[in-house]
N, C-alpha and C positions, 0 to 999 in steps of 0.2 A: 139621606144617611142610609137608607135601606140597602143599596147594592154596593157600598164602598168596602174595599179591602184595605185594612191597615198594614202598612209595611213596617217591618222591624228595623230599628236603627242598625247601621252597618257593623257596629262592634258586637252585635248580638247574633250576627249571621255565622253559619258554619265555616264558610270559606275564610272568614277573618281569624277564627281560632286556628285553622289549619296553617294559615300564613304566619301567625304569631308563633306557633310551635316550631315551624321550620326555621324561622328567624332566630329563635332562642338556641335551637340545636346548632345552627351555623356558628353562632358566637362562641358557644362552648367548645366546638370542634376546633375553631381557629385558635382559641387560647391554649388548648392542649398541645397543638402543633408548635406554637411559639415557645411553650415551656420546654418541649423536647429539643427544639433548636438551640435554646439558650443554655441548656444544661451543659456545663463544662465537661470536656472529655476526661475520662479517668486518667489520673496522674500515675505514671509508672513508678513503682517503688524503687527508690535509689539504692536500697540495700541489695548487695549482690546475692543472686540466687544460689542457694546452697545445693550443690550437686549430691543427689542421693545415690548412694552405691547400693547395688543389689545385696541382699543378705548373704549370698554365697560368694561374694567377691573376696578373693584372697588378697591379703596385703602384699605389697611388692617385696620380693626377697632382696635383701641387701647382701651383696657378694662379700664373703669373708676374704680378707687379704690372704693370699697364698703364702704358705710357709716357705721360707727360703730352702731351696733344694740343697741337700747335703752333697758335697763334692765326693764323687766316687774315687776310692783309692785305686791307684793303678794295680793291675793284677801282678802278683809275684810269679816267679818261675814255677813254684810249687802249684799255685792256682792254675796256671796254664797247663802244666803237665797233667794235673788231675783231670781237668776238663777233656783234654785230648785222649788220655788213656781210658777214661770212662766211656768214650765212644768206640774204642777199639777192642776192649776186653769185656768179659762178662761182668767183672767187678774189680774194683781197685782196693787192694789191702793197705798199701802204704805208698806214700810219695814223700821223699825228703830231698833237700838240696843243701849241700855244704858250701857256704859262701867262700870259705878259705881255699878248699881244693877244687871247687867248681864241679863237684861230682853230683849228678842227678841220679837218684835211685828210685826205681819203680818196681813195686811188688803187686802183681795182679793175677787174677784167675782167668785162664784161657777158656775158650768155648769148646764144648764137647762136639764130636762129629761122628760120622758113620764109620770111618776107618782111621787108623793111626796116622796114615799119610795126610789125610784131610785135616786132622787135628794139628799136626806139626806145621803144615802149610798155612793154616789159619793163624797160628801163633807168629810165624815168620812175617806174614802180611801185616799183622798188627804192629809188630816191632818196627818194620820198615816205615809204616805210616807215622808212628810216633817220632821216629828219628827225623823224618822229613819235616814235620811241623815244628819240632823243637830246634832244628838246625840254625834258625835265625837268631836264637838267643845268644848274644856274645859272652854271657857270663858262664855258659856251660863249657866245661873242659872234658867231661867224660859222662857217658850215660850207661848205667848198669840196669839190667833187667833180671828179675826173678819171677818167672811165670809158673803158675801152679795149676794143678788139676786135681779133682777128687779121685784118689786111688784107693783101692781095697787092699788091705794088707793080708798076711797069711792067716790072721785070726778072723777075717771077715769084717773088720772094722774099716769104715770109710773115713778118710782124712785128706784135707788139701795138702798135697806134696809138690815139691819143686820138680818140674819136668824139663824146663829150659832155663839156662842161665847164660847171659851174654853181656859183654862189655864192648863199648865203642868209644874210642878216644876222639876228641874234637878233630884232630888231623885226619882221621879215617872218615869221619862223617863228611868233612869238607870235600873229600875226593869223590864221593858218590854223586853221580848224575841221576837224580831220582826220576827224571823223565824216561830214561831208558833202562833203569835198574830193575833187575828181576828179583823178586822176593826169595827165590831159591838160593841166591848168593849171600843171603844174610849170614848164614853160618860160615861162608867162605871168607868174607871181608872182616868179620868181627875180630877184634883184638884178642878176645877169648870167648869160647863157645862150648857149652856142655848141654847134653840132652839125656833124659831118662830113657831106659829101655822101653818103657811103656809107650813112648811115642815113636820108637824106631820101627822100621818096616821089618 
């Protein structure tokens, strides 16, 4: 008995405990893997996702129904004459049209200029332009002009006074070839023509 060494049973040796620990850890690891595999996939919610709009999103504008457009009334002879005379003279005092007689009356203020001749020529050019543009109106039988200018009287007072008066019958207007017509002949072809000494040479 003196030199004998007693051996420990195998279940008390260190390598047995190491083997046992590794074995237990392997079982635990395999169970956790199987749990993860068996876990059912997450079920998508069947409720429709609500679309979140940004806070500054503007609501869609609803178009308002357009109001029906009012039918424009056709322009009268007076309307057209006012528009044309307004472009030719400094200002328009009066425009009237007599439906019974077919007489168109235009009272306007002519443009001042450097000389009497230039003032008179400017008035004649304006009269000719109005006659040409109004010549297509079948209702007109006669056109009368009363053209005024600011004149100073003997007392030093300034007042708009008539300087040219002219009348043109429809038959006379129809004879004029406006393409070749000279404004200088306005006073020649007019059925009646008068001018103030203030615009004479």
